[in-house]
C-alpha positions as CSV (number, residue, x, y, z in Angstrom):
1,M,39.5,-24.0,-18.4
2,R,39.1,-22.5,-21.5
3,W,36.4,-19.9,-23.6
4,A,36.2,-19.9,-27.0
5,F,33.6,-20.0,-29.9
6,E,32.9,-24.1,-29.9
7,S,32.2,-23.4,-25.9
8,M,30.1,-21.0,-26.5
9,M,28.2,-22.8,-29.1
10,T,27.9,-25.5,-26.8
11,T,26.6,-23.6,-23.8
12,L,23.8,-21.7,-26.1
13,L,23.0,-25.3,-27.4
14,A,22.7,-26.5,-23.8
15,S,20.5,-23.4,-22.0
16,F,18.5,-23.4,-25.0
17,S,17.5,-26.7,-24.7
18,L,17.2,-26.2,-20.7
19,F,14.8,-23.5,-21.3
20,L,12.7,-25.0,-24.0
21,I,11.8,-27.7,-21.4
22,A,10.9,-25.1,-18.9
23,C,8.8,-23.2,-21.3
24,I,6.9,-26.3,-22.7
25,L,6.3,-27.2,-19.1
26,F,5.0,-23.5,-18.6
27,T,2.9,-23.0,-21.0
28,K,-0.3,-25.2,-19.7
29,S,-1.4,-25.0,-15.8
30,N,-1.7,-28.9,-15.8
31,R,1.9,-29.3,-16.7
32,I,2.9,-26.6,-13.7
33,L,0.9,-28.8,-11.2
34,A,2.3,-32.1,-12.5
35,V,6.1,-30.8,-11.9
36,G,5.6,-28.0,-9.7
37,Y,6.8,-24.4,-10.0
38,R,9.8,-25.3,-7.8
39,T,11.0,-28.0,-10.2
40,L,10.7,-25.1,-13.3
41,T,12.3,-22.8,-11.2
42,F,15.5,-25.1,-10.7
43,I,15.5,-25.7,-14.5
44,C,15.1,-22.0,-15.3
45,I,18.3,-21.7,-12.9
46,L,20.1,-24.5,-14.5
47,S,19.7,-22.7,-17.8
48,V,20.8,-19.1,-16.5
49,V,23.9,-20.9,-14.7
50,R,24.8,-22.4,-18.0
51,L,25.0,-19.1,-19.8
52,I,27.0,-17.7,-16.9
53,L,29.6,-20.2,-16.8
54,P,30.3,-20.7,-21.0
55,I,33.3,-22.1,-20.3
56,E,34.7,-26.0,-21.0
57,F,37.0,-27.9,-18.8
58,N,40.3,-29.9,-19.0
59,F,38.3,-33.1,-18.1
60,G,36.1,-32.3,-21.4
61,H,36.0,-34.4,-24.5
62,N,35.4,-33.1,-28.1
63,I,32.1,-34.4,-30.3
64,H,33.7,-33.5,-33.7
65,L,30.9,-32.3,-36.2
66,N,30.8,-33.4,-39.7
67,R,31.9,-31.4,-42.3
68,I,29.1,-29.4,-43.2
69,L,28.0,-28.6,-39.6
70,S,31.5,-27.5,-39.2
71,M,31.2,-24.7,-41.6
72,I,29.6,-22.8,-38.7
73,P,32.8,-22.8,-36.3
74,V,35.0,-22.2,-39.4
75,F,33.0,-19.5,-40.6
76,F,33.2,-17.6,-37.3
77,R,37.0,-18.4,-36.4
78,K,38.5,-17.8,-39.8
79,K,40.7,-14.9,-39.7
80,H,40.6,-11.9,-42.4
81,R,43.2,-9.7,-43.1
82,F,41.9,-5.9,-43.4
83,F,44.1,-3.2,-44.9
84,N,47.1,-5.7,-45.4
85,F,47.5,-4.5,-41.2
86,F,45.7,-6.7,-38.8
87,S,43.7,-9.8,-38.9
88,V,40.8,-10.7,-37.2
89,S,37.9,-13.5,-37.5
90,L,34.3,-12.6,-37.2
91,W,34.3,-14.2,-33.5
92,G,36.8,-11.6,-32.5
93,I,34.6,-8.9,-33.8
94,G,31.4,-10.7,-32.1
95,V,33.3,-10.6,-29.0
96,I,33.8,-6.5,-28.9
97,I,30.3,-5.6,-30.1
98,W,29.0,-8.0,-27.5
99,I,31.2,-5.9,-24.9
100,I,30.0,-2.6,-26.1
101,G,26.5,-3.6,-25.7
102,I,27.3,-4.7,-22.4
103,I,28.4,-1.8,-21.4
104,I,25.5,0.3,-23.2
105,H,22.7,-2.0,-21.6
106,L,24.4,-1.5,-18.4
107,H,24.3,2.1,-18.6
108,K,20.5,2.1,-19.6
109,Y,19.8,0.0,-16.3
110,I,21.6,2.3,-14.1
111,K,19.7,4.9,-15.7
112,T,16.1,3.5,-15.7
113,Y,16.5,2.8,-11.9
114,R,17.5,5.9,-11.1
115,K,14.5,7.5,-13.1
116,D,12.3,5.4,-11.2
117,K,13.5,6.4,-8.0
118,F,13.4,9.7,-8.9
119,L,9.9,9.6,-9.9
120,I,8.7,7.6,-6.7
121,Q,9.9,10.1,-4.7
122,T,8.9,13.2,-6.6
123,F,5.1,12.0,-7.2
124,G,4.8,9.8,-4.8
125,I,3.4,10.5,-1.5
126,L,5.0,9.3,1.7
127,V,2.3,7.8,3.8
128,S,4.5,5.2,6.0
129,N,3.0,7.2,9.1
130,E,-0.7,6.3,8.2
131,S,-2.3,4.1,10.6
132,K,-3.7,1.6,8.1
133,Y,-0.3,1.0,6.7
134,R,1.5,1.5,9.8
135,T,-0.3,-1.2,12.0
136,A,-0.4,-3.9,9.1
137,L,3.2,-3.1,8.5
138,S,4.1,-3.7,12.0
139,S,2.2,-6.7,12.1
140,V,3.5,-8.6,9.0
141,C,7.4,-7.5,10.0
142,S,6.8,-9.4,13.3
143,E,5.1,-12.5,11.7
144,Y,8.3,-12.4,9.6
145,G,10.6,-11.7,12.3
146,L,11.9,-8.5,10.8
147,N,13.3,-5.5,13.0
148,R,13.2,-3.0,10.1
149,N,10.9,-0.1,8.9
150,F,10.2,0.0,5.2
151,R,9.2,3.2,3.5
152,I,5.6,3.2,2.0
153,Y,4.6,5.7,-1.0
154,E,1.0,6.0,-2.7
155,I,1.7,7.1,-6.2
156,S,-0.8,7.8,-9.6
157,G,-0.6,6.0,-12.4
158,I,0.6,2.3,-11.3
159,C,-1.5,-0.7,-11.6
160,S,-1.0,-2.6,-8.3
161,P,1.2,-2.9,-5.3
162,M,4.7,-3.5,-5.8
163,I,8.1,-3.3,-3.9
164,F,11.1,-1.9,-5.7
165,S,14.8,-1.7,-4.8
166,L,17.5,-4.1,-3.9
167,F,19.3,-2.1,-1.8
168,D,16.6,0.4,-0.3
169,P,13.1,-1.6,-0.7
170,I,10.1,0.6,-0.7
171,I,6.8,-0.5,-0.7
172,I,4.4,1.6,-3.3
173,F,0.4,1.3,-3.5
174,P,-1.7,3.2,-6.2
175,A,-3.3,6.5,-5.3
176,N,-6.8,6.4,-4.2
177,N,-6.8,2.6,-3.8
178,H,-9.8,1.4,-1.8
179,Y,-8.0,-1.9,-0.3
180,T,-9.5,-3.2,2.8
181,D,-7.7,-3.7,6.1
182,K,-7.6,-7.4,5.5
183,E,-6.4,-7.1,1.6
184,I,-3.5,-4.5,3.2
185,I,-2.2,-6.9,5.3
186,F,-2.3,-9.6,2.5
187,I,-0.3,-7.1,0.2
188,F,2.5,-6.7,2.9
189,R,2.5,-10.2,3.3
190,H,3.0,-11.0,-0.1
191,E,5.6,-7.6,-0.9
192,I,7.6,-8.3,2.4
193,G,7.7,-11.9,1.4
194,H,9.6,-11.5,-1.6
195,F,12.3,-9.1,0.5
196,F,12.3,-11.8,3.2
197,H,12.9,-14.8,0.7
198,H,15.9,-12.8,-1.6
199,H,13.4,-12.5,-4.3
200,L,14.6,-9.3,-5.0
201,L,18.2,-10.3,-5.3
202,Y,17.2,-13.1,-7.5
203,Q,15.6,-10.4,-9.8
204,F,18.5,-8.2,-9.4
205,F,21.1,-11.5,-10.8
206,V,18.4,-12.2,-14.1
207,H,18.9,-8.5,-15.0
208,I,22.7,-8.9,-14.5
209,F,22.2,-11.7,-16.9
210,V,20.0,-9.8,-19.5
211,I,22.3,-7.3,-19.6
212,I,25.4,-9.7,-20.3
213,Y,23.4,-11.5,-23.2
214,W,21.4,-8.6,-24.6
215,W,21.4,-10.1,-27.6
216,N,19.4,-13.3,-26.7
217,P,15.8,-12.7,-28.2
218,L,14.3,-15.0,-25.2
219,N,15.3,-12.5,-22.8
220,H,11.8,-10.8,-22.3
221,Y,10.1,-14.5,-21.9
222,I,13.0,-15.6,-19.6
223,Q,12.3,-12.4,-17.0
224,E,8.5,-12.9,-17.5
225,Q,8.7,-16.8,-16.7
226,I,11.3,-16.3,-13.7
227,D,9.0,-13.3,-12.3
228,A,5.8,-15.4,-12.6
229,L,7.5,-18.5,-10.8
230,L,8.9,-15.7,-8.0
231,E,4.9,-15.1,-7.5
232,M,3.8,-18.6,-7.1
233,S,6.4,-19.2,-4.6
234,I,5.0,-16.4,-2.5
235,D,1.6,-17.5,-2.9
236,H,2.5,-20.9,-1.4
237,I,2.5,-19.1,1.7
238,F,-1.2,-18.6,2.0
239,L,-2.1,-22.0,1.9
240,S,-2.2,-22.7,5.6
241,S,-6.2,-22.8,5.5
242,V,-8.5,-23.1,2.8
243,N,-10.3,-19.9,4.2
244,E,-7.0,-18.0,3.9
245,T,-6.4,-19.1,0.5
246,K,-10.0,-18.1,-0.6
247,A,-9.8,-14.6,0.9
248,Y,-6.3,-14.4,-0.7
249,L,-7.7,-15.1,-3.9
250,N,-10.3,-12.6,-3.4
251,C,-7.8,-10.1,-2.6
252,L,-5.9,-10.8,-6.1
253,L,-8.9,-10.7,-8.2
254,N,-9.8,-7.1,-6.2
255,I,-6.4,-6.0,-7.0
256,K,-6.8,-7.2,-10.7
257,K,-10.2,-5.0,-11.0
258,Q,-8.6,-2.0,-9.8
259,A,-5.4,-2.6,-12.0
260,M,-7.6,-2.6,-15.1
261,Q,-8.2,0.9,-14.6
262,K,-4.8,2.0,-14.2
263,I,-1.8,2.5,-16.6
264,T,1.7,2.0,-15.1
265,F,4.5,4.3,-16.2
266,C,7.6,2.5,-14.1
267,S,9.9,0.1,-15.8
268,S,10.1,-3.5,-14.6
269,N,14.0,-3.4,-13.7
270,S,13.4,-3.6,-10.1
271,F,10.3,-4.2,-9.2
272,L,8.1,-7.1,-8.0
273,S,4.4,-6.8,-8.2
274,L,1.7,-8.4,-6.4
275,N,-0.5,-8.7,-9.6
276,N,0.6,-9.5,-13.2
277,V,-1.7,-8.2,-15.4
278,R,-1.8,-11.1,-18.1
279,E,-4.9,-13.2,-17.6
280,S,-3.0,-16.2,-18.4
281,I,-0.3,-15.9,-15.6
282,L,-2.9,-14.8,-13.4
283,E,-5.0,-17.9,-14.3
284,K,-2.0,-20.2,-13.8
285,R,-1.6,-18.6,-10.4
286,F,-5.1,-19.4,-9.3
287,Q,-4.6,-23.1,-10.8
288,V,-1.3,-23.6,-8.4
289,L,-3.1,-22.1,-5.4
290,T,-6.3,-24.1,-5.8
291,H,-4.9,-27.8,-7.2
292,T,-2.0,-28.0,-4.5
293,S,-2.3,-31.9,-4.5
294,Q,-2.0,-32.5,-8.6
295,K,1.9,-32.7,-8.2
296,H,3.4,-36.0,-9.9
297,Y,6.8,-36.6,-8.0
298,F,8.1,-39.3,-10.5
299,F,7.5,-36.7,-13.6
300,S,8.7,-34.0,-11.5
301,A,12.2,-36.3,-10.8
302,F,12.2,-37.5,-14.2
303,V,12.4,-34.1,-15.7
304,S,15.0,-33.2,-12.8
305,I,17.3,-35.8,-13.8
306,V,17.0,-34.9,-17.6
307,S,17.8,-31.2,-16.8
308,I,20.6,-32.0,-14.5
309,S,22.1,-34.7,-17.3
310,I,22.0,-31.9,-19.9
311,F,23.8,-29.1,-17.6
312,I,26.4,-32.0,-16.7
313,L,26.9,-33.4,-20.4
314,S,27.2,-29.8,-21.7
315,Y,30.7,-29.5,-19.6
316,C,31.6,-33.1,-20.6
317,F,31.8,-32.8,-24.3
318,T,32.0,-30.0,-26.5
319,F,31.1,-29.7,-30.4
320,R,34.1,-28.9,-32.4
321,G,34.3,-28.4,-36.1
322,V,36.5,-30.4,-38.2
323,G,38.5,-27.7,-40.2
324,I,39.7,-28.1,-43.8
325,P,43.2,-26.0,-44.5
326,A,42.8,-23.6,-47.3
327,E,45.6,-25.3,-49.0
328,A,44.0,-28.5,-49.3
329,K,40.7,-26.8,-50.4
330,S,42.9,-25.1,-53.2
331,G,45.1,-28.3,-54.3
332,E,48.4,-27.1,-52.8
333,V,50.7,-29.1,-51.4
334,F,51.2,-28.5,-47.4
335,S,53.0,-29.8,-44.5
336,L,52.3,-29.8,-40.8
337,T,55.4,-27.8,-39.3
338,Q,56.2,-26.7,-36.0
339,E,55.0,-23.2,-36.4
340,N,51.7,-23.8,-38.0
341,S,50.7,-27.1,-36.2
342,Y,50.7,-28.6,-32.9
343,A,49.2,-31.8,-31.4
344,I,46.6,-32.6,-28.3
345,V,47.2,-36.1,-26.7
346,N,44.2,-37.8,-25.5
347,E,43.9,-40.3,-22.8
348,N,43.6,-43.2,-24.8
349,G,46.8,-42.9,-26.4
350,T,45.6,-41.3,-29.4
351,Y,46.3,-37.7,-30.9
352,D,44.3,-34.8,-32.1
353,L,46.0,-32.9,-35.1
354,Y,45.9,-29.4,-35.5
355,L,46.6,-26.9,-38.5
356,H,46.1,-23.0,-37.9
357,D,44.6,-23.9,-34.9
358,Q,41.8,-26.0,-36.8
359,Y,41.4,-29.3,-35.9
360,I,42.3,-31.8,-38.7
361,E,42.2,-35.6,-37.5
362,T,43.0,-37.8,-34.9
363,V,46.2,-40.2,-35.2
364,N,47.3,-43.3,-33.4
365,S,50.7,-42.5,-33.7
366,L,52.8,-39.2,-34.7
367,K,55.2,-41.3,-36.7
368,G,55.9,-38.6,-39.7
369,Y,54.8,-35.6,-37.3
370,D,58.1,-35.6,-35.7
371,L,58.8,-31.9,-35.4
372,I,55.3,-30.5,-34.4
373,P,54.9,-29.7,-30.8
374,I,52.7,-32.1,-28.4
375,Y,50.7,-30.7,-25.6
376,T,48.3,-32.6,-23.1
377,T,45.9,-29.8,-23.2
378,K,45.1,-26.9,-25.4
379,E,45.8,-24.6,-22.1
380,D,49.5,-25.3,-22.2
381,I,49.8,-23.8,-25.7
382,P,52.0,-21.0,-25.5
């Protein structure tokens, strides 16, 4: 098992391919209905897991790039000497910047979480003991089989009900709301459903992923898509009857209408909201709720098999560049010695030759290379 620039390059290619499949399917409601939101969620999870584990295993094989594409890994892995004192590659510099960025973004996440909690407790009004909330909350907790109390706050400036915090969940309502008793029950069933199905934990892991891959330009869309899929999974519990589904849809519309008149000050770090203010997402949620029988199981299975295959194959094969020694470029005479080269034996009896840790070629015999060391895997290199 190892981690290098080539394994990271293969990881990005596989993960972005999986996420591209999810994005294409997520753009249209009919595609979501055809494949199913659970399959979409599964593909997103595969994409995230692949990025979390950007490694290559010993059983993997190399796919050697052509000379032009090999310029990418060679460019990043080539070491440059500074001040005649130390040498470092662009990949090494990038890793240092990456780690510094992780520390900065983790600090920002913790700071934002504390700020949101301070705003809720300072400007919010604790309404846990109000009868309209206490009775509905007790009923919904019994329905989920939960024996715990959730603190309930009303606060000005938020657009819709939401649940906040992984460790000490708080349910928040907009101040001066006009929700009916039935709508309050729907809201509690939705928000406590997020807690019951561990969606707050999933959201926390997504934020950790975003912190680690802070440089990923697709982070915002990844968070948005996963949040929408979590909302759809909770929407699914309101399909026990046609009347209940209609009442729930009316509840969403009422929340949408009231949300249009409010501005939120809270960040999205630790919140899951009942209402997504983007009409395109809300429309997709409506379509999934009202067209549950349109799923195509063959298409869903096909997409799942393709996604799993991409995930597994990305661990079986690693794209690796073909290095051209600097001595060869300049026309100088050079030789492979014990100090500057080594060979990796392959399962088929051939050998991969490396000079200055760059792949040169694969040979059938080491005749003429008697002095270079031979290793089974790169992990054996001291």
